[in-house]
N, C-alpha and C positions, 0 to 999 in steps of 0.2 A: 534606908530602902535601896535594894540593888537595882541598878539601872542597866538595861540591855541596849543592844543596837537599835537605832531607829531604822525605819524602812529607807529613809534617804541616805543614811550612812552606809547601809548594806549595799544599796544600789551604787553608791559612789565607789565602794571597794571593788565591786564586780566590774564596774566600768574601767577602773584603773588596771585591774588584772587583764581585762580584754585588750586594752591598749598595749600593755607590755607584751602580751602574747603575740599581737599583730606585728610588733616590732621584732621580737626575738625569733619567732619561728622562721620567717624568711631569711634572716641572717644565718640562723643555724643551718637551713637548707643550703644556702650559698657556701658556707664553710665546708659542709659535707661534700658538695659537688666539686669544690676546688681540691679537696683531698683526693677524690676519685680521679680527677684530671691529672693530679700530680703523680698518682700511682700509675696511671695509664702512660704518661710521659716516661716514667721510669722503665716500664715494660718495653717501650719502643727503643729507649737508649740501650737496654740490654740486648734486644734483638739486633740492633745495629752492630754491636761488638761481636756477637755470634756470627752475623752475616759476613763480616770482614774476615773472621777467622776461617769460616768455610771457604770463602773466596781464595784466601791464601793457600789453603790445602788442595782445593779442586780446580782452581783457576777459572771458576765460573760461579754464578749465583744459583741457588737451588730453585727447583720448579715451583715450590710451595713453601710458605713460611712455617705453617704448622704441619698438617698432614692431610693427605687424601684419605677419605673414609675406606676402611677395609673390613672384610668379614672376619669371623673368628679363626678362619684358616689362613688369614693373611693376604687373601686375594683382594685386589682393588674392586670396590663396589662401583659399578657403572650402570648407565641407563636409569632405570627407575630407582629413586632413592627411598621410596616408601616400603621399606623392608622391616621385618621383625627385629626390634632392637636387641633381642636376645641373640641374634645372629651377627650383631655388629661388634667388632673389636673396639674396646674402649680407646678413647683418645690417648689415655695414659700409656697404652701398650702399642699404639700404632707407630710404624716407623716414621720418624721425624728427621729431616735432614739436619736441623739445628739442635736436635735432642741432646747430643753429646757436648754441645757448647753452652747449654743453659742449665741452671741448677734445678728447675722444676717446671711443671706444666702451667702453673698459675701465671707465668709470664705471657702466655699466649691468650689470656682472657682479660678483657677490659672489665673493671669492676661494675660498669653499667650494663654489661651484657646480661639480659635476663635469663639466659640459658646456662645452667651449670651442669647439665646432664652430659657426661662425656661420651654417651652412645648416640645421642640425637644427631641425625645427619640430614642434609638438605642439598638440593641442586642449587646452582648459582648461574647468573647470566653475566655477560660482560657489561660494564657500566657505560653510562653516557661519557663520551670523550675517548672511547676505545673504538678502534676500527670495526670491531665485531659487536658493537653495542646492541644489547637485547637478545643476542644468541646465547644458547647454553654453553657453558664453559666445558671445553674438552681438554683431555690430557695432552694431546698433540694435534696441532692443526695440519691438515693434509689429507691424504688418501685414507689413512687409518684413524680417522677421528673417533674418539671414544669419550662420550659425556661422562664426567666424573661427579662424585658426591663429596661434600665437605662436612666437617663437624661444626655444628652451631657454636660449640664452645670456642672455636678458633676465631678470635675477634679481629685478626689482622690480615689473614688471607682473604677473608670475605667480610661483608657487613650487611646488616639488614636494610632493606629499602623502605624508608619512611616508617610508618607504623604497621606495615603489612607483614606477612610471613614469607615474603620473597627476599632473596639475597642476591648480592652482586659481588663480583670479584674486585678486590682492591690490589693485591700484589700480582703484578704481571711483568713478565720478562720483556714482552713486546706489545705495543699498542698502536703503532702509527699506520697511516695511509696518506695519500696525497692531500686529501682535504684537511686532515688534522695537521699535517706539516705546513699547509698554507696558513692555518690559524696560528701556528707557532711563529711563522715569518711575520704575520701581522702584529702579534704581540711583541715581537722583537724589533718592530718598526723598520723592517727591511734589512736589519743587520745580518740576518741569515737567509739562505736561499735553499732550504730543504725542498725536495721534490718527491719522488716516489718513496713510499714507505714500505715497511716490512710486509704488510698485508695486501699490498697491491700485487696483482698477478705478474709473474709467478711468486707465490708466497716465499719469502726468505729475505735475508739481509740485502740492502741496497747501498750503493756507494753514496747516493744523494740523500740518504735517510737522516733523521734526527738522531744524534748520538745520545740523547737523554733517555736511553732505554737499557735496562739491566741486562738484556740478553747479549748485547755486544761485548766484545772482549774487554775494552776499556771505556765503559760508559762515562759520559760527562757527569761530574760529581754533583751537579744540580738536579739530577734525576730524582723523581719521586719514588720512594721505595714502597710505602704503603701509608694508609691513614686510618684513623678511628673515627667513625661516625656515630658512636653511641652516646655522644654528649650533645647532640643537636636538639634544637627546638624546632617545632613545625607549625606551619599554618596549613591545615589539612595534611597532605603528604608532601608539601613543598617545604624544604628547609628555609628557615628564616635567615636573614642577613645578619649573622653574628659570628664572631670568631670562636666557634665551638668545635670545629674539626681539628684533630691533632695529627699533624703530618710529619712523617719521618722522611728526610731527604738523604741522599747518598753522601752529602757533606758530613753527615752525623748530626745535623741540626734537627731538633724537634720543635715545630712551630705551630702556633694556633692560627688557623686560617678560616676565612669566611666560608660558612657551610654551604651557602647557595653556590658560590663559585666552584667549590669542590664537587658539587653535584653535577656541574655542567662540563667542565674541562679539567678533571683532576690531575691528569698527567702533565698538563701545561703549567701547573703551579710552580713557582720558584721560591727558593729559600730567602 
């Protein structure tokens, strides 16, 4: 007589499969995320090499890592970024300062960035820890301020704020004022005496400013170049305290840093 599975045996097998799945799936997810972080770190390493080549050629760092959004005629898109995407030049065609130094556009996109449409554009604000925090990013601070738009695809010029559809600037040539310089002095335990910053009136370079800014001729090599925030975990819209932000420093180091700290004083971080 043929004997089939009993109900107890069947339930036992199902239970074993469920246990194995509960063990394997989180591990597989962690492996995939580590692979994405590794690729993101590789992108930042390649961007660093391109930045240094650009600096050697032009004796200054570029105004943007990826590209400012442009229309199909090549004009800078300013003001309202809610425009017909058919009128937007693709990120692939937009003039990129580092374009001739990098082999493809994929280097500008974090694999965790949910947007791969190369025409989608968005405004951005200056981040917490920047002298102009919360204000719309402009192409040039001063009398001729022009609000610019960015490509969502560009993961290292800007980053998404929490789980919202708002974006903040990451790559900045200048970020300091007297208050932020005082914070730097505190973090350095009084070893530095920075005073007036770039954005203190009148806006411009100051002899007493923090040299950890890319806009100066010979910035301190500990300066933050940019960071990727697409690997963060959140409690609401607040980043959790875990080393999930990937930061590129002017030393060439790429380092995993506490996400909450980066959300507060990103440019004060050190390698």
